[in-house]
Short mmCIF file of the C-alpha atoms (twelve columns), coordinates in Angstrom:
data_MODEL
# 
_entry.id   MODEL 
# 
loop_
_atom_site.group_PDB 
_atom_site.id 
_atom_site.type_symbol 
_atom_site.label_atom_id 
_atom_site.label_alt_id 
_atom_site.label_comp_id 
_atom_site.label_asym_id 
_atom_site.label_seq_id 
_atom_site.Cartn_x 
_atom_site.Cartn_y 
_atom_site.Cartn_z 
_atom_site.pdbx_PDB_model_num 
ATOM 1  C CA . MET A 1  20.093  -11.129 2.970  1 
ATOM 2  C CA . GLU A 2  20.769  -11.113 6.682  1 
ATOM 3  C CA . ILE A 3  21.748  -14.049 8.886  1 
ATOM 4  C CA . ALA A 4  20.967  -14.470 12.582 1 
ATOM 5  C CA . LYS A 5  22.207  -17.168 14.951 1 
ATOM 6  C CA . ILE A 6  19.837  -18.987 17.306 1 
ATOM 7  C CA . THR A 7  21.010  -19.278 20.926 1 
ATOM 8  C CA . SER A 8  20.548  -22.368 23.106 1 
ATOM 9  C CA . LYS A 9  17.445  -20.620 24.532 1 
ATOM 10 C CA . GLY A 10 15.923  -20.245 21.059 1 
ATOM 11 C CA . GLN A 11 16.629  -16.516 20.908 1 
ATOM 12 C CA . ILE A 12 17.807  -14.586 17.873 1 
ATOM 13 C CA . THR A 13 19.099  -11.074 17.405 1 
ATOM 14 C CA . ILE A 14 17.377  -9.290  14.544 1 
ATOM 15 C CA . PRO A 15 20.045  -7.448  12.557 1 
ATOM 16 C CA . VAL A 16 19.958  -3.663  12.957 1 
ATOM 17 C CA . ASP A 17 19.226  -2.999  9.268  1 
ATOM 18 C CA . VAL A 18 16.225  -5.358  9.410  1 
ATOM 19 C CA . ARG A 19 14.976  -3.713  12.639 1 
ATOM 20 C CA . ARG A 20 15.171  -0.313  10.990 1 
ATOM 21 C CA . LYS A 21 13.328  -1.450  7.871  1 
ATOM 22 C CA . MET A 22 10.624  -3.100  10.006 1 
ATOM 23 C CA . ASN A 23 10.431  -0.031  12.277 1 
ATOM 24 C CA . LEU A 24 11.152  -2.176  15.365 1 
ATOM 25 C CA . LYS A 25 12.164  -0.529  18.612 1 
ATOM 26 C CA . ASP A 26 13.341  -1.908  21.954 1 
ATOM 27 C CA . GLY A 27 10.466  -3.781  23.588 1 
ATOM 28 C CA . ASP A 28 8.433   -4.223  20.386 1 
ATOM 29 C CA . LYS A 29 6.990   -7.629  19.589 1 
ATOM 30 C CA . VAL A 30 7.166   -9.544  16.345 1 
ATOM 31 C CA . ILE A 31 4.747   -12.101 14.981 1 
ATOM 32 C CA . PHE A 32 5.653   -15.172 12.951 1 
ATOM 33 C CA . ILE A 33 3.174   -15.873 10.151 1 
ATOM 34 C CA . GLU A 34 3.200   -19.170 8.264  1 
ATOM 35 C CA . GLN A 35 1.899   -19.194 4.700  1 
ATOM 36 C CA . SER A 36 2.324   -22.162 2.375  1 
ATOM 37 C CA . GLY A 37 5.261   -23.545 4.340  1 
ATOM 38 C CA . ARG A 38 7.116   -20.222 4.538  1 
ATOM 39 C CA . TYR A 39 7.446   -18.094 7.648  1 
ATOM 40 C CA . TYR A 40 7.307   -14.328 7.683  1 
ATOM 41 C CA . VAL A 41 8.315   -12.064 10.558 1 
ATOM 42 C CA . GLU A 42 6.146   -8.974  10.982 1 
ATOM 43 C CA . ASN A 43 5.906   -6.095  13.436 1 
ATOM 44 C CA . ALA A 44 3.070   -7.333  15.683 1 
ATOM 45 C CA . ALA A 45 1.707   -3.835  16.379 1 
ATOM 46 C CA . LEU A 46 1.459   -3.008  12.670 1 
ATOM 47 C CA . VAL A 47 -0.256  -6.328  11.939 1 
ATOM 48 C CA . ALA A 48 -2.797  -5.612  14.707 1 
ATOM 49 C CA . ILE A 49 -3.458  -2.096  13.396 1 
ATOM 50 C CA . ASN A 50 -3.910  -3.361  9.826  1 
ATOM 51 C CA . ARG A 51 -6.325  -6.077  10.949 1 
ATOM 52 C CA . MET A 52 -8.290  -3.566  12.997 1 
ATOM 53 C CA . GLN A 53 -8.508  -1.205  10.018 1 
ATOM 54 C CA . GLU A 54 -9.786  -4.064  7.859  1 
ATOM 55 C CA . ALA A 55 -12.371 -5.003  10.497 1 
ATOM 56 C CA . PHE A 56 -13.647 -1.423  10.733 1 
ATOM 57 C CA . ALA A 57 -13.621 -0.759  6.983  1 
ATOM 58 C CA . GLY A 58 -16.939 0.816   5.972  1 
ATOM 59 C CA . GLU A 59 -18.195 1.322   9.537  1 
ATOM 60 C CA . ALA A 60 -17.908 5.118   9.434  1 
ATOM 61 C CA . GLU A 61 -20.086 5.274   6.348  1 
ATOM 62 C CA . ARG A 62 -22.517 2.728   7.846  1 
ATOM 63 C CA . VAL A 63 -23.168 4.937   10.910 1 
ATOM 64 C CA . GLY A 64 -23.179 8.170   8.898  1 
ATOM 65 C CA . LEU A 65 -19.791 9.649   9.773  1 
ATOM 66 C CA . THR A 66 -18.464 11.647  6.837  1 
ATOM 67 C CA . ASP A 67 -15.731 13.837  8.340  1 
ATOM 68 C CA . GLU A 68 -13.859 14.658  11.560 1 
ATOM 69 C CA . HIS A 69 -16.622 17.048  12.670 1 
ATOM 70 C CA . ASP A 70 -19.078 14.144  12.738 1 
ATOM 71 C CA . ILE A 71 -16.647 12.193  14.916 1 
ATOM 72 C CA . VAL A 72 -16.168 15.114  17.322 1 
ATOM 73 C CA . ASP A 73 -19.942 15.519  17.576 1 
ATOM 74 C CA . MET A 74 -20.362 11.800  18.240 1 
ATOM 75 C CA . VAL A 75 -17.709 11.859  21.007 1 
ATOM 76 C CA . LYS A 76 -19.389 14.873  22.618 1 
ATOM 77 C CA . GLU A 77 -22.743 13.101  22.524 1 
ATOM 78 C CA . ILE A 78 -21.309 9.951   24.112 1 
ATOM 79 C CA . ARG A 79 -19.617 11.995  26.855 1 
ATOM 80 C CA . ARG A 80 -22.850 13.870  27.495 1 
ATOM 81 C CA . ASP A 81 -24.778 10.597  27.776 1 
ATOM 82 C CA . ARG A 82 -22.238 9.158   30.210 1 
ATOM 83 C CA . LEU A 83 -22.302 12.275  32.390 1 
ATOM 84 C CA . GLU A 84 -26.097 12.139  32.526 1 
ATOM 85 C CA . LYS A 85 -26.005 8.503   33.670 1 
ATOM 86 C CA . ARG A 86 -23.756 9.340   36.646 1 
# 
């Protein structure tokens, strides 16, 4: 268990061991999540990435992408289409 003191400006210093475990670096942002009256502090970037992965789950299969070659081909096609429109 770690303890942090709140300053008069409402700021806290996250203990170094907690920052390491949460993979937080200088300039990173944290998000406070409330669930059933408890608050959790999470790395905001990781939360965003996880939510994005959840939102895109199944999309590759839906559009017929089965491997990285399909993705490369799709990117090439999109680039080709954009160049043609110029």
